[in-house]
NULUM-931391 format. One record per residue (C-alpha): residue number from 0; z, x, y. Coordinates in steps of 0.1 Angstrom, whole numbers. Example, Ala and Ser with C-alpha at 12.3 -4.5 7.8 and 13.67 -1.06 7.14 Angstrom:
<marvexs>
[0 [78 123 -45]];
[1 [71 137 -11]];
</marvexs>
This chain:
<marvexs>
[0 [-53 14 -178]];
[1 [-84 -7 -167]];
[2 [-116 12 -160]];
[3 [-148 -4 -149]];
[4 [-181 13 -144]];
[5 [-214 1 -129]];
[6 [-245 16 -115]];
[7 [-233 9 -79]];
[8 [-226 37 -55]];
[9 [-219 44 -19]];
[10 [-244 30 6]];
[11 [-250 61 26]];
[12 [-277 44 46]];
[13 [-253 17 58]];
[14 [-245 18 95]];
[15 [-210 15 109]];
[16 [-204 -19 125]];
[17 [-202 -17 163]];
[18 [-167 -32 164]];
[19 [-154 -4 142]];
[20 [-168 22 166]];
[21 [-150 5 195]];
[22 [-118 3 174]];
[23 [-122 41 165]];
[24 [-124 50 202]];
[25 [-95 28 212]];
[26 [-74 41 183]];
[27 [-80 77 195]];
[28 [-69 67 230]];
[29 [-37 53 216]];
[30 [-30 84 195]];
[31 [-36 105 226]];
[32 [-9 84 244]];
[33 [-32 66 268]];
[34 [-21 39 271]];
[35 [14 47 260]];
[36 [34 24 236]];
[37 [43 -8 253]];
[38 [16 -5 279]];
[39 [-15 -27 282]];
[40 [-50 -18 273]];
[41 [-78 -24 298]];
[42 [-89 -60 301]];
[43 [-116 -72 278]];
[44 [-142 -73 306]];
[45 [-135 -36 313]];
[46 [-138 -27 276]];
[47 [-171 -47 274]];
[48 [-185 -26 303]];
[49 [-172 7 288]];
[50 [-187 1 254]];
[51 [-217 -19 265]];
[52 [-210 -47 241]];
[53 [-201 -84 239]];
[54 [-167 -100 240]];
[55 [-168 -109 203]];
[56 [-172 -72 194]];
[57 [-142 -63 216]];
[58 [-121 -90 202]];
[59 [-129 -80 166]];
[60 [-120 -44 174]];
[61 [-87 -55 189]];
[62 [-79 -76 159]];
[63 [-85 -46 136]];
[64 [-61 -26 156]];
[65 [-35 -54 154]];
[66 [-40 -55 116]];
[67 [-32 -17 116]];
[68 [0 -23 136]];
[69 [-12 -4 166]];
[70 [-13 -34 189]];
[71 [12 -61 195]];
[72 [4 -96 183]];
[73 [-17 -114 209]];
[74 [0 -136 235]];
[75 [-21 -162 255]];
[76 [-27 -151 290]];
[77 [-16 -115 285]];
[78 [-38 -85 277]];
[79 [-35 -65 245]];
[80 [-5 -40 245]];
[81 [1 -9 224]];
[82 [28 -16 198]];
[83 [60 3 204]];
[84 [61 14 167]];
[85 [29 34 174]];
[86 [52 61 189]];
[87 [71 63 155]];
[88 [43 63 130]];
[89 [13 44 118]];
[90 [15 15 92]];
[91 [3 20 57]];
[92 [-28 -1 63]];
[93 [-41 26 87]];
[94 [-39 53 61]];
[95 [-54 31 34]];
[96 [-83 23 57]];
[97 [-89 60 63]];
[98 [-86 67 26]];
[99 [-115 43 19]];
[100 [-138 63 41]];
[101 [-139 89 13]];
[102 [-165 86 -15]];
[103 [-138 89 -41]];
[104 [-105 71 -34]];
[105 [-73 80 -52]];
[106 [-38 65 -46]];
[107 [-7 76 -64]];
[108 [23 54 -55]];
[109 [61 52 -63]];
[110 [76 22 -46]];
[111 [100 -7 -50]];
[112 [70 -31 -51]];
[113 [34 -31 -40]];
[114 [34 -59 -14]];
[115 [23 -37 16]];
[116 [-1 -16 -6]];
[117 [-17 -47 -21]];
[118 [-23 -63 13]];
[119 [-38 -31 27]];
[120 [-61 -27 -3]];
[121 [-71 -63 -3]];
[122 [-81 -59 34]];
[123 [-104 -30 25]];
[124 [-119 -48 -5]];
[125 [-127 -78 18]];
[126 [-144 -55 44]];
[127 [-165 -39 16]];
[128 [-174 -73 2]];
[129 [-185 -85 36]];
[130 [-206 -54 42]];
[131 [-184 -43 71]];
[132 [-178 -9 56]];
[133 [-196 13 29]];
[134 [-183 10 -6]];
[135 [-168 42 -22]];
[136 [-183 55 -54]];
[137 [-149 53 -72]];
[138 [-114 40 -68]];
[139 [-84 52 -89]];
[140 [-49 37 -83]];
[141 [-18 48 -102]];
[142 [15 31 -94]];
[143 [51 35 -105]];
[144 [75 6 -100]];
[145 [109 -4 -113]];
[146 [107 -20 -147]];
[147 [112 -57 -153]];
[148 [139 -54 -179]];
[149 [166 -32 -165]];
[150 [196 -47 -147]];
[151 [190 -29 -114]];
[152 [219 -27 -90]];
[153 [199 -42 -61]];
[154 [192 -68 -48]];
[155 [227 -82 -53]];
[156 [243 -115 -43]];
[157 [272 -106 -20]];
[158 [294 -135 -30]];
[159 [285 -135 -67]];
[160 [274 -100 -80]];
[161 [268 -116 -115]];
[162 [241 -139 -100]];
[163 [208 -126 -114]];
[164 [186 -148 -92]];
[165 [180 -121 -65]];
[166 [169 -96 -93]];
[167 [146 -122 -109]];
[168 [131 -128 -74]];
[169 [124 -90 -71]];
[170 [108 -90 -106]];
[171 [85 -119 -95]];
[172 [75 -99 -64]];
[173 [68 -68 -84]];
[174 [46 -87 -108]];
[175 [28 -109 -82]];
[176 [17 -80 -60]];
[177 [7 -56 -88]];
[178 [-14 -84 -102]];
[179 [-30 -90 -68]];
[180 [-36 -53 -64]];
[181 [-53 -51 -98]];
[182 [-74 -82 -91]];
[183 [-87 -71 -57]];
[184 [-99 -38 -71]];
[185 [-114 -48 -104]];
[186 [-132 -76 -87]];
[187 [-152 -50 -68]];
[188 [-163 -34 -100]];
[189 [-171 -67 -117]];
[190 [-193 -76 -87]];
[191 [-211 -43 -89]];
[192 [-199 -32 -55]];
[193 [-179 -1 -65]];
[194 [-192 22 -93]];
[195 [-159 29 -110]];
[196 [-124 14 -107]];
[197 [-93 25 -125]];
[198 [-59 9 -122]];
[199 [-28 21 -140]];
[200 [7 8 -135]];
[201 [38 23 -151]];
[202 [75 13 -148]];
[203 [108 32 -146]];
[204 [143 20 -155]];
[205 [155 28 -119]];
[206 [149 18 -83]];
[207 [135 44 -58]];
[208 [154 60 -30]];
[209 [122 64 -11]];
[210 [86 52 -13]];
[211 [59 77 -17]];
[212 [21 75 -13]];
[213 [-2 104 -23]];
[214 [-35 96 -7]];
[215 [-67 111 -19]];
[216 [-47 140 -34]];
[217 [-41 156 0]];
[218 [-19 135 22]];
[219 [17 125 14]];
[220 [35 96 31]];
[221 [72 89 26]];
[222 [96 62 37]];
[223 [133 60 29]];
[224 [150 29 16]];
[225 [183 18 30]];
[226 [207 -10 21]];
[227 [207 -41 44]];
[228 [224 -74 44]];
[229 [200 -103 47]];
[230 [196 -140 37]];
[231 [170 -151 12]];
[232 [160 -185 -2]];
[233 [165 -189 -39]];
[234 [161 -222 -57]];
[235 [162 -240 -24]];
[236 [196 -223 -16]];
[237 [201 -197 12]];
[238 [222 -168 -1]];
[239 [233 -135 14]];
[240 [222 -105 -5]];
[241 [224 -67 -3]];
[242 [189 -53 -8]];
[243 [168 -22 -4]];
[244 [146 -21 26]];
[245 [122 3 43]];
[246 [104 -3 75]];
[247 [87 29 86]];
[248 [67 58 71]];
[249 [73 94 79]];
[250 [44 113 94]];
[251 [22 126 66]];
[252 [23 160 49]];
[253 [-10 176 42]];
[254 [-15 201 14]];
[255 [-27 207 -21]];
[256 [-18 173 -33]];
[257 [11 182 -57]];
[258 [37 202 -37]];
[259 [59 174 -22]];
[260 [53 151 -51]];
[261 [73 174 -74]];
[262 [100 179 -47]];
[263 [134 164 -52]];
[264 [136 129 -39]];
[265 [166 109 -26]];
[266 [167 89 -58]];
[267 [173 121 -78]];
[268 [140 117 -95]];
[269 [116 146 -101]];
[270 [81 131 -103]];
[271 [57 151 -124]];
[272 [25 168 -114]];
[273 [-3 149 -97]];
[274 [-29 176 -101]];
[275 [-64 163 -107]];
[276 [-68 147 -141]];
[277 [-30 145 -148]];
[278 [-5 117 -144]];
[279 [29 129 -155]];
[280 [55 102 -148]];
[281 [90 113 -138]];
[282 [120 112 -161]];
[283 [149 99 -140]];
[284 [185 93 -146]];
[285 [189 56 -142]];
[286 [209 42 -113]];
[287 [214 10 -132]];
[288 [226 -1 -166]];
[289 [195 10 -184]];
[290 [193 40 -207]];
[291 [196 74 -189]];
[292 [167 98 -190]];
[293 [144 72 -206]];
[294 [107 80 -203]];
[295 [86 58 -182]];
[296 [68 29 -197]];
[297 [31 23 -190]];
[298 [19 -11 -180]];
[299 [-17 -14 -190]];
[300 [-41 -41 -179]];
[301 [-66 -54 -204]];
[302 [-96 -75 -197]];
[303 [-111 -77 -231]];
[304 [-112 -108 -253]];
[305 [-79 -102 -270]];
[306 [-58 -99 -238]];
[307 [-65 -120 -207]];
[308 [-67 -102 -173]];
[309 [-33 -97 -158]];
[310 [-13 -97 -190]];
[311 [15 -71 -189]];
[312 [16 -48 -219]];
[313 [47 -26 -222]];
[314 [37 6 -240]];
[315 [63 32 -248]];
[316 [50 66 -239]];
[317 [54 94 -264]];
</marvexs>
């Protein structure tokens, strides 16, 4: 686990940028169903008059909502439209953005990889760095991902199940985005922007049946994985694979912060308690060729002189 501490804290005197206020108002309109998914927002000139601001402020607010997945990507000559997925659920970046409004941010995650999480956190880190949002006093992130040694059943080459290239590709994705997640957070501490940052990553000899995000100890998000056939490029060769995929998050559960996390998941894992101050990883029967019931292994990040930042240290947990 990497922990950084500085004298920096939350800038309570900082004002919310105008474009974020505009985005907040439009976001509330969308959540209230006006305009409905697929319908257009008022023209930019109308929004400028409503909020008494310039075009640049409106455009920046609209781009923020696009980044959150609430608006469709811009098309020249056509006004902004509410994304149809807004009727299903909000993207992870929306919840991460709301999480970083708290003075103490905590994220507990069990996922196939951290690509979506890493990008969402990097966006918040950049906003903090630019002064577009106040910095929290502390950030603590704890992540469970499949380990990098077990021969997981997916992804699998359909024509040649013995081909390990799809699995090696998944391992590279797991490593790349956990490194990016670690870097974006610890950089805030090293710059003195956030007072305390803690990042802990552990691995399990199995793949998840669903992804789970426990946000600030009170909000649970889940998204089920399903098998899909798709084509990927490996070593300049396009191959067809069977892989795990998840494209939506279920609406959040709110509660004490440990109820659903200990509930039975579709991958037959029973994650441990996430009460404050505890991080009890699950013991899962492996769905692959790895040892069954093996305890999770912790991946620690070290930034001291002996170990360079980003080095993976596999530590067996007693």
